[in-house]
Residue, then its C-alpha position, 0 to 999 in steps of 0.5 A: x500500500x505505497x500510496x498517499x491518498x487524501x484520507x491520509x492527509x490531515x486537513x481538518x483545522x480542528x484536528x490540527x489545533x488539537x494536535x498542536x495543543x495536546x500532542x507530544x513532540x520531539x526534534x530529530x534534525x532536520x525534522x520536528x515531529x508532533x504526534x497524538x494518539x487517538x483510539x480507533x473507533x472503527x477499522x480504518x485502512x489508513x490509521x495515520x493522518x499526516x500534515x507536512x509543514x516547511x517554514x516560509x522563514x527558512x525557504x523564501x521560494x515556494x519551489x524549494x518549500x514544495x521540493x522539501x515537502x515532496x521529499x518528505x512525502x515520498x520517503x514517508x509513503x515508502x516507509x509507512x507500511x512496514x514501520x508504522x501501519x502494522x503496529x498501529x493496526x495491531x494496537x487498534x490506534x489512530x495517529x495524528x502526525x506532523x512533520x515540520x522541517x526546521x533545517x536551513x538546507x535541503x537534505x538529499x533524499x537518502x539522508x531524509x529517508x533515513x531521518x524519516x525511518x528514525x522518526x517513525x521508529x521513535x514514534x512507535x517506541x514512544x507509543x509502546x511506553x504509554 
């Protein structure tokens, strides 16, 4: 299931506000990760909703911001199933997740993919602690 559909995107302003106010976070340079667990009410093929942000303050040109978002989205799309979805389906949980790019330079795809994998592993470990 290497797709990234509309249902997997976090678009609701209400849910984004809840994520930012009540969510837990950590920094794994160049990404700041904010996450919030919700119990799954019904089985959902997409147990995670994701929002990606890149600050205009760091990258003034929209094409550079969009490139960073594309790189993050692609590396998440490739790695979400094995690193995150299987665990969440077993635990019957729903996850709201935000990747915020805080770096000043654009990382290569391979470096960013390693960071995304580490972030997903860390989120799973944090959930297991609770």
